[in-house]
C-alpha positions in Angstrom: -39.7 -51.0 -46.4 -40.1 -48.6 -43.7 -39.8 -44.8 -45.1 -36.9 -43.2 -42.8 -37.0 -39.2 -41.9 -34.8 -37.1 -44.3 -32.7 -35.8 -41.4 -31.3 -38.8 -40.5 -32.8 -39.8 -37.2 -32.8 -43.4 -38.2 -33.5 -46.5 -35.9 -30.4 -47.2 -33.9 -28.8 -43.7 -34.6 -28.1 -41.2 -31.5 -29.5 -37.8 -32.2 -26.8 -35.1 -33.0 -27.8 -33.1 -29.5 -27.2 -36.2 -27.4 -23.8 -36.9 -29.2 -22.4 -33.9 -28.2 -20.0 -31.6 -30.2 -16.1 -32.0 -30.5 -14.1 -29.8 -32.9 -12.0 -31.7 -35.4 -8.2 -32.1 -34.3 -5.9 -29.3 -35.7 -3.3 -30.1 -37.9 0.2 -29.2 -36.9 1.8 -26.1 -38.5 4.5 -26.9 -41.3 6.7 -25.0 -43.4 6.3 -21.3 -43.6 3.4 -21.4 -41.5 5.1 -23.0 -38.5 8.2 -20.6 -39.0 5.5 -17.3 -39.0 3.8 -18.8 -35.8 7.0 -19.5 -34.0 8.2 -15.6 -34.8 5.0 -14.4 -33.5 5.2 -16.6 -30.5 8.8 -15.5 -29.8 8.1 -11.8 -30.5 5.2 -11.6 -28.0 6.8 -13.1 -25.2 10.0 -10.6 -25.7 7.4 -7.7 -26.2 5.2 -8.1 -23.0 7.9 -7.3 -20.6 8.5 -4.1 -22.2 4.9 -3.0 -22.6 3.6 -4.0 -19.3 4.9 -0.9 -17.6 3.4 1.3 -20.0 0.2 -0.3 -20.0 0.5 -0.2 -15.7 1.4 3.6 -16.0 -1.2 4.9 -18.7 -4.0 2.4 -17.0 -4.7 4.9 -14.1 -7.5 7.0 -14.2 -7.0 10.6 -15.3 -7.0 13.8 -12.8 -10.6 14.9 -12.3 -9.9 18.5 -13.5 -13.8 18.9 -14.5 -15.1 18.1 -11.0 -12.1 20.1 -9.4 -13.4 23.1 -11.4 -17.0 22.5 -10.8 -15.9 22.1 -6.9 -14.1 25.3 -6.8 -16.7 27.2 -8.8 -19.2 26.1 -6.2 -17.1 27.3 -3.6 -16.8 30.8 -5.2 -20.6 30.9 -5.6 -21.0 30.1 -1.8 -17.9 32.6 -0.8 -19.8 35.4 -2.4 -23.2 35.0 -1.2 -21.5 34.6 2.4 -19.9 37.7 1.9 -23.2 39.3 0.9 -24.8 37.8 3.8 -22.0 39.5 6.3 -22.7 42.9 4.6 -26.4 42.7 5.0 -25.8 42.5 8.9 -25.4 40.1 11.6 -26.7 36.5 10.9 -27.5 33.1 13.0 -26.4 31.3 9.7 -23.3 32.9 9.2 -21.4 30.6 11.3 -22.8 27.3 9.6 -22.3 28.7 6.2 -18.5 29.5 7.4 -18.3 25.8 8.7 -19.6 24.1 5.2 -17.2 26.4 3.5 -14.3 25.5 5.3 -15.0 21.8 5.0 -15.4 22.2 1.3 -12.0 23.9 1.2 -10.1 21.2 3.5 -11.6 18.4 1.1 -10.4 20.2 -2.0 -6.8 20.5 -0.5 -7.2 16.9 0.4 -8.3 16.0 -3.2 -5.1 17.9 -4.6 -2.9 15.5 -2.2 -4.6 12.7 -3.7 -4.1 13.7 -7.0 -0.3 14.2 -6.2 -0.4 10.6 -4.7 -1.9 9.5 -8.2 -5.2 8.1 -6.3 -7.8 9.5 -8.7 -10.7 7.7 -8.1 -10.5 8.5 -4.0 -9.9 12.2 -5.4 -13.1 12.3 -7.7 -15.1 10.8 -4.5 -13.6 13.8 -2.0 -14.2 16.3 -4.5 -17.8 15.2 -5.0 -18.3 15.5 -1.2 -16.7 18.9 -1.2 -18.8 20.1 -4.0 -22.1 18.8 -2.0 -20.7 20.9 1.1 -20.2 24.3 -0.9 -23.6 23.6 -2.3 -25.0 23.1 1.2 -23.1 26.4 2.2 -24.8 28.4 -0.6 -28.0 26.9 0.1 -27.9 28.0 3.6 -26.5 31.5 2.4 -29.5 32.0 0.6 -31.9 30.7 3.3 -30.5 33.0 5.6 -30.7 36.1 3.0 -34.6 35.2 2.4 -35.3 34.8 6.0 -33.6 38.3 6.7 -35.6 39.8 3.5 -38.8 38.1 5.0 -38.0 39.7 8.3 -37.7 43.3 6.6 -40.9 42.9 4.9 -42.8 41.7 8.0 -41.2 44.9 9.6 -42.5 46.8 6.8 -45.8 45.6 7.1 -46.2 46.0 11.0 -44.8 49.9 10.1 -47.7 50.3 7.8 -49.9 49.0 10.3 -49.3 51.4 12.9 -49.3 54.2 10.5 -53.0 53.4 9.6 -53.8 52.9 12.8 -52.8 56.4 14.0 -54.7 58.7 12.3 
């Protein structure tokens, strides 16, 4: 008599992975369980229409208050630097800085309208763009300030050279 393997894959049997797998049929609910399931079903049917407006109303993104604060801080910093640049004297970079500050301010106003219209995702993107414009304005102002300082140093060096040449 031949020995059969212990895992039951004898001759003529189809291995389990080839037979497929099916769940046994569930018995119908009876008695108290059926009454409880029926109550849950009725409760869920009656509750969804009440909960759906709440879920939709609360499902929107929150207002981008953090992004608004960061953007407004960048605009203020660029405005301060622009004022310093104006006090130092006329500069070729002032119109560019003013342009980008105006763009940032206009975008903040647009974002506030979008927030009022409950379009929070678009408002956040507009605020990001405004923040980048304000940062660019600040960088331009800093660049022109550095150029003015460099030109002043070059002028100072030239004056010193003239004094050294004239004994």
